C-alpha positions as CSV (number, residue, x, y, z in Angstrom):
1,X,-3.6,6.5,6.6
2,X,-6.3,7.4,4.1
3,X,-4.5,7.7,0.7
4,X,-5.5,8.8,-2.8
5,X,-3.3,7.7,-5.7
6,X,-3.0,10.2,-8.5
7,X,-3.6,8.9,-12.0
8,X,0.1,8.8,-12.7
9,X,0.5,5.8,-10.3
10,X,-0.6,2.3,-11.2
11,X,-3.8,1.1,-9.5
12,X,-2.0,-2.1,-8.6
13,X,0.0,-0.2,-6.0
14,X,-3.2,-0.1,-3.9
15,X,-2.7,-3.7,-2.9
16,X,0.7,-2.8,-1.4
17,X,-0.9,0.1,0.6
18,X,-3.9,-2.0,1.7
19,X,-1.5,-4.8,2.8
20,X,0.1,-2.2,5.1
21,X,-3.2,-1.3,6.6
22,X,-4.0,1.9,4.6
23,X,-7.3,2.8,3.2
24,X,-6.3,3.5,-0.4
25,X,-8.2,4.5,-3.6
26,X,-7.0,5.6,-7.0
27,X,-8.1,8.2,-9.5
28,X,-9.7,5.6,-11.7
29,X,-11.9,4.3,-8.9
30,X,-12.9,7.8,-8.0
31,X,-13.7,8.7,-11.6
32,X,-11.0,11.4,-11.7
33,X,-8.9,10.2,-14.7
34,X,-8.1,13.2,-16.9
35,X,-9.1,15.7,-14.3
36,X,-7.1,18.8,-13.7
37,X,-4.6,19.1,-10.8
38,X,-7.1,21.6,-9.2
39,X,-9.8,18.9,-9.4
40,X,-7.6,16.3,-7.9
41,X,-6.6,18.7,-5.1
42,X,-10.2,19.5,-4.4
43,X,-11.1,15.8,-4.2
44,X,-8.3,14.7,-1.9
45,X,-8.9,17.6,0.5
46,X,-12.6,17.0,0.6
47,X,-12.2,13.3,1.1
48,X,-9.5,13.8,3.8
49,X,-7.0,11.6,1.9
50,X,-3.3,12.1,1.6
51,X,-2.3,12.6,-2.1
52,X,0.3,10.1,-3.3
53,X,1.7,11.3,-6.7
54,X,4.5,11.4,-9.2
55,X,3.4,14.9,-10.3
56,X,6.0,17.4,-9.3
57,X,3.5,20.3,-9.8
58,X,2.1,19.4,-6.4
59,X,5.5,20.2,-4.9
60,X,5.1,23.8,-5.9
61,X,3.9,25.2,-2.5
62,X,3.1,28.6,-3.9
63,X,0.7,27.1,-6.4
64,X,-0.6,24.2,-4.3
65,X,0.0,25.1,-0.6
66,X,-0.2,22.1,1.7
67,X,-1.3,24.0,4.9
68,X,-4.7,22.8,5.9
69,X,-4.6,19.7,3.6
70,X,-4.3,16.0,4.6
71,X,-0.8,16.2,3.0
72,X,1.0,15.3,-0.2
73,X,3.5,12.5,-0.7
74,X,5.5,13.1,-3.8
75,X,7.4,10.0,-5.0
76,X,10.4,11.3,-7.0
77,X,12.2,8.2,-8.3
78,X,15.7,8.6,-9.6
79,X,15.8,8.0,-13.4
80,X,15.3,5.8,-15.1
81,X,11.7,5.9,-13.9
82,X,10.5,2.3,-13.9
83,X,7.7,0.5,-12.1
84,X,10.2,-1.2,-9.9
85,X,11.8,2.1,-9.0
86,X,8.4,3.6,-8.1
87,X,7.5,0.5,-6.0
88,X,10.8,0.9,-4.1
89,X,10.0,4.6,-3.3
90,X,6.5,3.6,-2.3
91,X,7.9,0.9,0.0
92,X,10.2,3.5,1.7
93,X,7.3,5.9,2.1
94,X,4.9,3.3,3.6
95,X,7.5,2.0,6.0
96,X,8.8,5.3,7.2
97,X,5.4,7.0,7.3
98,X,3.4,4.1,8.9
99,X,2.6,6.0,12.1
100,X,3.4,9.6,11.1
101,X,0.9,12.4,10.7
102,X,1.5,14.1,7.4
103,X,-1.4,16.6,7.6
104,X,-0.2,20.0,6.2
105,X,3.1,18.5,4.9
106,X,4.7,17.9,1.6
107,X,6.7,14.7,1.9
108,X,9.3,14.1,-0.8
109,X,10.5,10.5,-1.2
110,X,13.6,10.3,-3.4
111,X,16.7,8.2,-3.5
112,X,16.0,6.3,-0.4
113,X,15.3,9.3,1.8
114,X,12.4,11.3,2.9
115,X,12.3,15.1,3.3
116,X,9.3,17.2,4.5
117,X,8.2,20.7,4.0
118,X,5.4,22.5,5.7
119,X,3.0,24.6,3.7
120,X,2.6,28.2,2.7
């Protein structure tokens, strides 16, 4: 899977994704730190990369429809939000989505489970 990590995720998580065989880049590497959500959305769609984010704004399907996109994976860790908690949610996402096509889907990873929603 081609993945783009939003700036709210640590760049060191790329190593975990690459170890699982994914082509991953982060906002810092792409020169997108501080860009608007619209700018991030334009980039991940243009580059055909699944967005991996902690930003709940991308779960608003009226504002950011996922139809026609490479897909969005929203990591929604249970508080307290710690790096270990985020890494746990990422591990769940990577393991369960290894061979799954997420194009046009919002994938919500929270509390050890995955839910999907198709786009508007």
